[in-house]
VEXTITI-411183 format. One record per atom (N, C-alpha, C): residue in three letters; residue number from 1; x, y, z. Coordinates in steps of 0.05 Angstrom, whole numbers. Layout:
# residues N
REC   res     n       px       py       pz
REC   ALA   NUM        X        Y        Z
...
END
This chain:
# residues 213
REC   res     n       px       py       pz
REC   UNK     1       17      -24        0
REC   UNK     1        0        0        0
REC   UNK     1       17       25        0
REC   UNK     2        7       45      -12
REC   UNK     2       20       72      -12
REC   UNK     2        2       92        1
REC   UNK     3       14      112       14
REC   UNK     3       -1      135       24
REC   UNK     3        2      157        4
REC   UNK     4      -20      164       -9
REC   UNK     4      -20      183      -31
REC   UNK     4      -32      210      -22
REC   UNK     5      -17      231      -26
REC   UNK     5      -27      258      -20
REC   UNK     5      -46      268      -42
REC   UNK     6      -38      265      -67
REC   UNK     6      -55      273      -89
REC   UNK     6      -44      262     -115
REC   UNK     7      -62      258     -134
REC   UNK     7      -55      250     -161
REC   UNK     7      -70      270     -179
REC   UNK     8      -55      284     -196
REC   UNK     8      -67      304     -213
REC   UNK     8      -53      306     -240
REC   UNK     9      -67      318     -259
REC   UNK     9      -57      322     -286
REC   UNK     9      -52      352     -291
REC   UNK    10      -28      359     -299
REC   UNK    10      -21      387     -302
REC   UNK    10        1      390     -322
REC   UNK    11       11      415     -323
REC   UNK    11       35      421     -339
REC   UNK    11       60      417     -322
REC   UNK    12       79      403     -333
REC   UNK    12      104      400     -318
REC   UNK    12      117      427     -315
REC   UNK    13      123      435     -290
REC   UNK    13      134      461     -284
REC   UNK    13      163      463     -282
REC   UNK    14      177      439     -279
REC   UNK    14      206      440     -274
REC   UNK    14      219      419     -292
REC   UNK    15      246      418     -290
REC   UNK    15      262      399     -304
REC   UNK    15      264      405     -334
REC   UNK    16      278      389     -349
REC   UNK    16      281      393     -378
REC   UNK    16      255      387     -392
REC   UNK    17      235      376     -378
REC   UNK    17      209      370     -390
REC   UNK    17      189      391     -383
REC   UNK    18      198      414     -374
REC   UNK    18      179      436     -367
REC   UNK    18      162      443     -391
REC   UNK    19      136      447     -386
REC   UNK    19      117      454     -407
REC   UNK    19      102      430     -417
REC   UNK    20      110      406     -412
REC   UNK    20       96      382     -422
REC   UNK    20       73      374     -403
REC   UNK    21       51      365     -414
REC   UNK    21       31      353     -397
REC   UNK    21       42      329     -382
REC   UNK    22       33      326     -357
REC   UNK    22       45      305     -340
REC   UNK    22       25      297     -318
REC   UNK    23       25      272     -311
REC   UNK    23        9      263     -288
REC   UNK    23       28      263     -264
REC   UNK    24       20      276     -242
REC   UNK    24       36      277     -218
REC   UNK    24       24      259     -197
REC   UNK    25       42      243     -184
REC   UNK    25       34      226     -162
REC   UNK    25       50      236     -138
REC   UNK    26       36      249     -120
REC   UNK    26       49      261      -96
REC   UNK    26       45      242      -72
REC   UNK    27       67      232      -62
REC   UNK    27       66      214      -39
REC   UNK    27       68      230      -13
REC   UNK    28       55      219        7
REC   UNK    28       54      232       34
REC   UNK    28       79      226       50
REC   UNK    29       88      245       66
REC   UNK    29      110      242       85
REC   UNK    29      136      252       74
REC   UNK    30      151      265       92
REC   UNK    30      178      274       86
REC   UNK    30      193      276      112
REC   UNK    31      218      267      111
REC   UNK    31      235      269      135
REC   UNK    31      254      293      135
REC   UNK    32      249      312      116
REC   UNK    32      264      337      116
REC   UNK    32      244      359      122
REC   UNK    33      254      382      130
REC   UNK    33      238      406      135
REC   UNK    33      253      430      123
REC   UNK    34      254      431       97
REC   UNK    34      269      452       84
REC   UNK    34      255      479       89
REC   UNK    35      271      500       92
REC   UNK    35      260      526      100
REC   UNK    35      242      537       78
REC   UNK    36      246      530       53
REC   UNK    36      231      541       31
REC   UNK    36      209      521       21
REC   UNK    37      204      500       35
REC   UNK    37      185      479       26
REC   UNK    37      158      491       18
REC   UNK    38      149      484       -6
REC   UNK    38      123      495      -16
REC   UNK    38      101      474      -16
REC   UNK    39      106      450       -4
REC   UNK    39       85      430       -2
REC   UNK    39       84      418       26
REC   UNK    40       83      434       47
REC   UNK    40       81      423       74
REC   UNK    40       56      406       79
REC   UNK    41       36      411       63
REC   UNK    41       11      395       66
REC   UNK    41       16      365       60
REC   UNK    42       38      359       45
REC   UNK    42       45      332       39
REC   UNK    42       59      317       62
REC   UNK    43       65      331       84
REC   UNK    43       78      318      107
REC   UNK    43       59      297      119
REC   UNK    44       33      304      120
REC   UNK    44       15      287      135
REC   UNK    44      -11      279      120
REC   UNK    45      -20      296      102
REC   UNK    45      -46      291       89
REC   UNK    45      -43      268       68
REC   UNK    46      -62      250       68
REC   UNK    46      -61      229       48
REC   UNK    46      -80      207       54
REC   UNK    47      -83      189       34
REC   UNK    47     -100      165       38
REC   UNK    47      -86      141       26
REC   UNK    48      -93      118       37
REC   UNK    48      -81       93       29
REC   UNK    48      -93       84        2
REC   UNK    49      -75       77      -16
REC   UNK    49      -82       66      -42
REC   UNK    49      -63       43      -49
REC   UNK    50      -74       23      -61
REC   UNK    50      -57        1      -71
REC   UNK    50      -43       10      -97
REC   UNK    51      -23       -5     -105
REC   UNK    51       -9        2     -130
REC   UNK    51      -29        0     -153
REC   UNK    52      -47      -20     -152
REC   UNK    52      -67      -23     -173
REC   UNK    52      -85        2     -175
REC   UNK    53      -93       12     -152
REC   UNK    53     -110       36     -152
REC   UNK    53      -96       60     -162
REC   UNK    54      -70       63     -156
REC   UNK    54      -55       86     -166
REC   UNK    54      -52       83     -196
REC   UNK    55      -46       59     -206
REC   UNK    55      -44       55     -235
REC   UNK    55      -70       62     -249
REC   UNK    56      -93       55     -237
REC   UNK    56     -119       61     -250
REC   UNK    56     -123       91     -250
REC   UNK    57     -116      105     -228
REC   UNK    57     -119      134     -227
REC   UNK    57     -102      148     -248
REC   UNK    58      -78      139     -252
REC   UNK    58      -60      150     -272
REC   UNK    58      -71      146     -300
REC   UNK    59      -81      121     -305
REC   UNK    59      -90      114     -332
REC   UNK    59     -114      132     -340
REC   UNK    60     -130      141     -321
REC   UNK    60     -153      157     -328
REC   UNK    60     -146      183     -342
REC   UNK    61     -121      192     -338
REC   UNK    61     -113      218     -349
REC   UNK    61     -102      215     -378
REC   UNK    62      -96      191     -387
REC   UNK    62      -87      187     -414
REC   UNK    62      -62      201     -421
REC   UNK    63      -43      202     -403
REC   UNK    63      -17      215     -408
REC   UNK    63        6      196     -403
REC   UNK    64       26      196     -420
REC   UNK    64       48      177     -418
REC   UNK    64       71      187     -400
REC   UNK    65       71      213     -393
REC   UNK    65       92      223     -375
REC   UNK    65       81      225     -347
REC   UNK    66       95      212     -328
REC   UNK    66       87      210     -300
REC   UNK    66      110      219     -282
REC   UNK    67      105      236     -264
REC   UNK    67      125      243     -244
REC   UNK    67      116      234     -216
REC   UNK    68      134      221     -202
REC   UNK    68      129      213     -174
REC   UNK    68      144      232     -157
REC   UNK    69      130      245     -138
REC   UNK    69      142      266     -122
REC   UNK    69      131      264      -94
REC   UNK    70      136      284      -78
REC   UNK    70      127      283      -50
REC   UNK    70      124      311      -39
REC   UNK    71      128      314      -12
REC   UNK    71      141      294        5
REC   UNK    71      167      283       -6
REC   UNK    72      174      260        7
REC   UNK    72      198      245       -3
REC   UNK    72      188      217      -11
REC   UNK    73      185      212      -37
REC   UNK    73      174      187      -46
REC   UNK    73      189      162      -38
REC   UNK    74      216      165      -34
REC   UNK    74      231      141      -28
REC   UNK    74      228      131        0
REC   UNK    75      212      144       16
REC   UNK    75      206      135       43
REC   UNK    75      186      111       43
REC   UNK    76      172      108       20
REC   UNK    76      152       87       19
REC   UNK    76      161       63        2
REC   UNK    77      161       40       14
REC   UNK    77      172       16        1
REC   UNK    77      157       10      -25
REC   UNK    78      131       14      -26
REC   UNK    78      116        6      -50
REC   UNK    78      120       25      -74
REC   UNK    79      136       46      -70
REC   UNK    79      142       64      -93
REC   UNK    79      158       49     -114
REC   UNK    80      173       29     -105
REC   UNK    80      190       14     -124
REC   UNK    80      173       -3     -143
REC   UNK    81      155      -20     -133
REC   UNK    81      138      -34     -152
REC   UNK    81      120      -16     -168
REC   UNK    82      112        8     -157
REC   UNK    82       97       27     -173
REC   UNK    82      113       36     -197
REC   UNK    83      138       43     -193
REC   UNK    83      155       52     -215
REC   UNK    83      159       30     -236
REC   UNK    84      162        5     -227
REC   UNK    84      166      -17     -245
REC   UNK    84      140      -22     -261
REC   UNK    85      117      -19     -249
REC   UNK    85       92      -23     -263
REC   UNK    85       88       -1     -284
REC   UNK    86       95       23     -277
REC   UNK    86       92       46     -296
REC   UNK    86      110       42     -320
REC   UNK    87      134       33     -316
REC   UNK    87      152       28     -338
REC   UNK    87      142        5     -355
REC   UNK    88      132      -16     -343
REC   UNK    88      122      -39     -358
REC   UNK    88       98      -31     -375
REC   UNK    89       83      -10     -366
REC   UNK    89       60       -1     -380
REC   UNK    89       67       19     -402
REC   UNK    90       93       24     -406
REC   UNK    90      102       41     -427
REC   UNK    90      103       71     -420
REC   UNK    91      101       77     -394
REC   UNK    91      101      105     -386
REC   UNK    91      130      115     -384
REC   UNK    92      134      141     -389
REC   UNK    92      160      154     -383
REC   UNK    92      157      164     -354
REC   UNK    93      176      155     -337
REC   UNK    93      173      160     -308
REC   UNK    93      196      177     -298
REC   UNK    94      188      198     -283
REC   UNK    94      206      215     -270
REC   UNK    94      203      212     -239
REC   UNK    95      224      215     -225
REC   UNK    95      224      214     -196
REC   UNK    95      237      239     -184
REC   UNK    96      223      254     -168
REC   UNK    96      235      277     -155
REC   UNK    96      241      269     -126
REC   UNK    97      267      270     -119
REC   UNK    97      275      261      -93
REC   UNK    97      293      282      -80
REC   UNK    98      292      283      -53
REC   UNK    98      307      303      -38
REC   UNK    98      337      300      -37
REC   UNK    99      347      278      -47
REC   UNK    99      376      274      -48
REC   UNK    99      388      263      -23
REC   UNK   100      373      257       -2
REC   UNK   100      384      247       23
REC   UNK   100      378      217       27
REC   UNK   101      362      206        9
REC   UNK   101      356      177        9
REC   UNK   101      371      163      -14
REC   UNK   102      382      140      -10
REC   UNK   102      397      126      -31
REC   UNK   102      379      121      -56
REC   UNK   103      390      126      -79
REC   UNK   103      374      123     -104
REC   UNK   103      382       97     -119
REC   UNK   104      398       80     -106
REC   UNK   104      408       56     -120
REC   UNK   104      387       36     -127
REC   UNK   105      364       36     -113
REC   UNK   105      343       16     -119
REC   UNK   105      323       27     -140
REC   UNK   106      325       51     -148
REC   UNK   106      307       62     -168
REC   UNK   106      312       49     -195
REC   UNK   107      291       39     -208
REC   UNK   107      295       26     -234
REC   UNK   107      311       43     -253
REC   UNK   108      329       31     -268
REC   UNK   108      348       45     -285
REC   UNK   108      335       64     -305
REC   UNK   109      311       57     -315
REC   UNK   109      299       73     -336
REC   UNK   109      285       98     -325
REC   UNK   110      281      100     -299
REC   UNK   110      269      123     -287
REC   UNK   110      288      147     -288
REC   UNK   111      277      170     -296
REC   UNK   111      293      195     -296
REC   UNK   111      291      207     -268
REC   UNK   112      314      207     -254
REC   UNK   112      315      216     -227
REC   UNK   112      323      246     -227
REC   UNK   113      307      262     -213
REC   UNK   113      313      290     -209
REC   UNK   113      322      292     -180
REC   UNK   114      349      294     -176
REC   UNK   114      361      293     -150
REC   UNK   114      366      321     -139
REC   UNK   115      354      328     -117
REC   UNK   115      356      354     -105
REC   UNK   115      380      354      -86
REC   UNK   116      400      371      -92
REC   UNK   116      422      375      -73
REC   UNK   116      415      399      -56
REC   UNK   117      413      394      -30
REC   UNK   117      404      415      -12
REC   UNK   117      426      435       -6
REC   UNK   118      420      461      -10
REC   UNK   118      439      482       -5
REC   UNK   118      436      491       25
REC   UNK   119      455      506       35
REC   UNK   119      454      514       64
REC   UNK   119      428      529       71
REC   UNK   120      417      545       52
REC   UNK   120      393      560       59
REC   UNK   120      369      543       65
REC   UNK   121      370      518       56
REC   UNK   121      348      500       62
REC   UNK   121      347      491       91
REC   UNK   122      370      494      104
REC   UNK   122      375      484      132
REC   UNK   122      375      454      133
REC   UNK   123      379      441      110
REC   UNK   123      380      411      110
REC   UNK   123      405      402       94
REC   UNK   124      424      419       89
REC   UNK   124      447      411       72
REC   UNK   124      464      390       85
REC   UNK   125      463      387      111
REC   UNK   125      478      366      124
REC   UNK   125      467      338      119
REC   UNK   126      443      337      107
REC   UNK   126      430      311      102
REC   UNK   126      436      300       74
REC   UNK   127      450      316       57
REC   UNK   127      456      306       30
REC   UNK   127      470      279       30
REC   UNK   128      461      261       14
REC   UNK   128      475      235       10
REC   UNK   128      493      239      -15
REC   UNK   129      518      246      -10
REC   UNK   129      536      253      -32
REC   UNK   129      541      229      -50
REC   UNK   130      538      205      -40
REC   UNK   130      543      181      -57
REC   UNK   130      522      179      -79
REC   UNK   131      499      193      -76
REC   UNK   131      480      193      -98
REC   UNK   131      490      205     -124
REC   UNK   132      509      223     -121
REC   UNK   132      520      236     -145
REC   UNK   132      537      216     -161
REC   UNK   133      547      195     -148
REC   UNK   133      561      174     -161
REC   UNK   133      542      154     -174
REC   UNK   134      517      155     -166
REC   UNK   134      496      136     -176
REC   UNK   134      480      147     -199
REC   UNK   135      486      171     -207
REC   UNK   135      470      184     -229
REC   UNK   135      474      169     -255
REC   UNK   136      452      167     -270
REC   UNK   136      453      156     -297
REC   UNK   136      454      180     -316
REC   UNK   137      463      176     -341
REC   UNK   137      466      198     -360
REC   UNK   137      440      213     -365
REC   UNK   138      417      200     -361
REC   UNK   138      391      214     -366
REC   UNK   138      380      228     -342
REC   UNK   139      393      226     -319
REC   UNK   139      384      239     -294
REC   UNK   139      390      269     -294
REC   UNK   140      378      283     -275
REC   UNK   140      382      312     -272
REC   UNK   140      387      318     -243
REC   UNK   141      402      340     -238
REC   UNK   141      409      348     -211
REC   UNK   141      399      377     -207
REC   UNK   142      386      382     -185
REC   UNK   142      373      407     -180
REC   UNK   142      384      420     -155
REC   UNK   143      389      446     -156
REC   UNK   143      396      462     -133
REC   UNK   143      375      484     -130
REC   UNK   144      362      486     -107
REC   UNK   144      344      508     -101
REC   UNK   144      360      529      -86
REC   UNK   145      361      553      -98
REC   UNK   145      380      573      -89
REC   UNK   145      364      596      -76
REC   UNK   146      371      602      -51
REC   UNK   146      357      622      -35
REC   UNK   146      372      649      -35
REC   UNK   147      399      648      -36
REC   UNK   147      415      672      -34
REC   UNK   147      442      667      -46
REC   UNK   148      460      687      -43
REC   UNK   148      487      685      -55
REC   UNK   148      502      661      -43
REC   UNK   149      499      656      -17
REC   UNK   149      514      634       -4
REC   UNK   149      505      608      -17
REC   UNK   150      479      605      -22
REC   UNK   150      470      580      -35
REC   UNK   150      481      578      -63
REC   UNK   151      481      600      -77
REC   UNK   151      492      599     -105
REC   UNK   151      521      591     -105
REC   UNK   152      537      602      -87
REC   UNK   152      566      595      -85
REC   UNK   152      569      566      -79
REC   UNK   153      553      556      -60
REC   UNK   153      553      528      -53
REC   UNK   153      547      510      -77
REC   UNK   154      526      517      -91
REC   UNK   154      518      501     -115
REC   UNK   154      539      502     -137
REC   UNK   155      549      525     -142
REC   UNK   155      570      528     -163
REC   UNK   155      594      510     -156
REC   UNK   156      602      510     -130
REC   UNK   156      625      494     -122
REC   UNK   156      620      464     -124
REC   UNK   157      595      456     -117
REC   UNK   157      588      427     -119
REC   UNK   157      588      419     -149
REC   UNK   158      577      436     -166
REC   UNK   158      576      429     -195
REC   UNK   158      604      424     -205
REC   UNK   159      623      441     -197
REC   UNK   159      650      438     -206
REC   UNK   159      665      414     -194
REC   UNK   160      661      412     -168
REC   UNK   160      676      390     -153
REC   UNK   160      668      363     -162
REC   UNK   161      642      359     -168
REC   UNK   161      632      333     -176
REC   UNK   161      629      330     -207
REC   UNK   162      638      350     -222
REC   UNK   162      636      350     -251
REC   UNK   162      608      341     -260
REC   UNK   163      588      353     -249
REC   UNK   163      561      344     -253
REC   UNK   163      552      346     -282
REC   UNK   164      560      365     -298
REC   UNK   164      552      365     -326
REC   UNK   164      560      340     -342
REC   UNK   165      581      327     -333
REC   UNK   165      590      302     -346
REC   UNK   165      576      277     -335
REC   UNK   166      561      280     -314
REC   UNK   166      548      257     -301
REC   UNK   166      518      256     -306
REC   UNK   167      506      279     -312
REC   UNK   167      477      281     -314
REC   UNK   167      468      295     -340
REC   UNK   168      443      291     -347
REC   UNK   168      433      304     -371
REC   UNK   168      430      334     -368
REC   UNK   169      425      343     -343
REC   UNK   169      422      371     -338
REC   UNK   169      428      378     -309
REC   UNK   170      438      402     -305
REC   UNK   170      442      413     -278
REC   UNK   170      424      437     -277
REC   UNK   171      406      438     -257
REC   UNK   171      385      458     -255
REC   UNK   171      390      476     -231
REC   UNK   172      388      502     -234
REC   UNK   172      390      521     -212
REC   UNK   172      363      536     -211
REC   UNK   173      349      533     -189
REC   UNK   173      322      544     -186
REC   UNK   173      321      564     -163
REC   UNK   174      315      590     -169
REC   UNK   174      312      609     -147
REC   UNK   174      288      603     -130
REC   UNK   175      290      607     -104
REC   UNK   175      267      604      -86
REC   UNK   175      246      625      -95
REC   UNK   176      222      616     -102
REC   UNK   176      202      634     -113
REC   UNK   176      195      656      -93
REC   UNK   177      195      681     -103
REC   UNK   177      188      705      -88
REC   UNK   177      208      711      -66
REC   UNK   178      232      698      -67
REC   UNK   178      253      704      -48
REC   UNK   178      278      714      -62
REC   UNK   179      287      699      -82
REC   UNK   179      310      708      -98
REC   UNK   179      301      715     -126
REC   UNK   180      307      739     -135
REC   UNK   180      299      749     -162
REC   UNK   180      313      731     -183
REC   UNK   181      298      719     -201
REC   UNK   181      310      703     -222
REC   UNK   181      331      718     -238
REC   UNK   182      327      744     -242
REC   UNK   182      347      760     -257
REC   UNK   182      373      761     -242
REC   UNK   183      373      762     -216
REC   UNK   183      397      762     -200
REC   UNK   183      412      736     -203
REC   UNK   184      397      714     -201
REC   UNK   184      410      688     -205
REC   UNK   184      421      685     -233
REC   UNK   185      406      694     -253
REC   UNK   185      416      693     -281
REC   UNK   185      442      708     -284
REC   UNK   186      444      732     -272
REC   UNK   186      468      748     -274
REC   UNK   186      492      734     -261
REC   UNK   187      488      722     -238
REC   UNK   187      509      707     -225
REC   UNK   187      519      684     -243
REC   UNK   188      500      669     -254
REC   UNK   188      507      646     -271
REC   UNK   188      522      655     -296
REC   UNK   189      513      677     -308
REC   UNK   189      527      687     -332
REC   UNK   189      555      697     -326
REC   UNK   190      558      710     -303
REC   UNK   190      584      721     -296
REC   UNK   190      604      699     -292
REC   UNK   191      595      676     -281
REC   UNK   191      613      654     -274
REC   UNK   191      613      632     -296
REC   UNK   192      598      636     -317
REC   UNK   192      596      615     -338
REC   UNK   192      590      588     -327
REC   UNK   193      570      587     -309
REC   UNK   193      563      562     -296
REC   UNK   193      549      544     -316
REC   UNK   194      559      519     -318
REC   UNK   194      547      500     -338
REC   UNK   194      521      488     -327
REC   UNK   195      501      505     -323
REC   UNK   195      476      496     -311
REC   UNK   195      453      511     -326
REC   UNK   196      429      502     -321
REC   UNK   196      405      514     -333
REC   UNK   196      389      528     -311
REC   UNK   197      382      554     -316
REC   UNK   197      365      568     -298
REC   UNK   197      337      557     -301
REC   UNK   198      325      550     -278
REC   UNK   198      299      537     -278
REC   UNK   198      279      554     -262
REC   UNK   199      257      561     -274
REC   UNK   199      235      574     -260
REC   UNK   199      213      554     -256
REC   UNK   200      198      557     -235
REC   UNK   200      176      538     -230
REC   UNK   200      152      548     -246
REC   UNK   201      149      537     -270
REC   UNK   201      130      547     -289
REC   UNK   201      101      548     -279
REC   UNK   202       94      527     -264
REC   UNK   202       67      525     -253
REC   UNK   202       60      549     -235
REC   UNK   203       80      560     -222
REC   UNK   203       74      582     -204
REC   UNK   203       69      609     -218
REC   UNK   204       77      609     -244
REC   UNK   204       71      632     -260
REC   UNK   204       45      629     -276
REC   UNK   205       38      604     -283
REC   UNK   205       13      599     -297
REC   UNK   205      -10      602     -278
REC   UNK   206       -8      591     -254
REC   UNK   206      -28      593     -233
REC   UNK   206      -17      611     -212
REC   UNK   207      -22      606     -187
REC   UNK   207      -10      622     -165
REC   UNK   207        8      604     -149
REC   UNK   208       27      615     -134
REC   UNK   208       45      598     -119
REC   UNK   208       32      580      -99
REC   UNK   209        8      586      -90
REC   UNK   209       -5      570      -70
REC   UNK   209      -27      551      -81
REC   UNK   210      -31      552     -107
REC   UNK   210      -51      534     -119
REC   UNK   210      -42      505     -118
REC   UNK   211      -60      488     -107
REC   UNK   211      -54      460     -105
REC   UNK   211      -65      444     -128
REC   UNK   212      -54      421     -133
REC   UNK   212      -63      404     -154
REC   UNK   212      -56      413     -182
REC   UNK   213      -34      429     -184
REC   UNK   213      -25      438     -210
REC   UNK   213        5      434     -213
END
């Protein structure tokens, strides 16, 4: 059984697939408390669903792109058979994970979006650095940047771990309504950072507090 916070069909707001229609499966529970978290309702709200029920709910939307997110989805054991079932059904599967749980059991075909926590999150001491050695060429690495200290941290990690050679994309995302995207863009341009500036598209299409999008 899985504890599901919500399943919804929307426009992908992040990653290199931003702008594409996508079915989102948000799992309940997270063992991090990032300062900028925008889904605290996923810490506790949810209902029990079997893998079969989740598959049926996804199928009703008629979309081949599925993202599993949270919360922290890797806290739930049945997320692994869910990912396998989705792949077997011909779905393209993405997994958004906080980067502090091992990703070695995630099926190889899943596109993992691994979040490296910067100091401004107040959870940077929880990063599982060995995950960066587990990246597949199609995976992506994300840094949520709150201020200049976060940017410097992210820039240094990108260089130290040669992330552009390990992953399909390195994403730098400003905390919405905290760090001006223009400021982050100027920092990236000045330093020639080999990363992609990422805005949370759904927060511009709808409002930052709209759920189910």
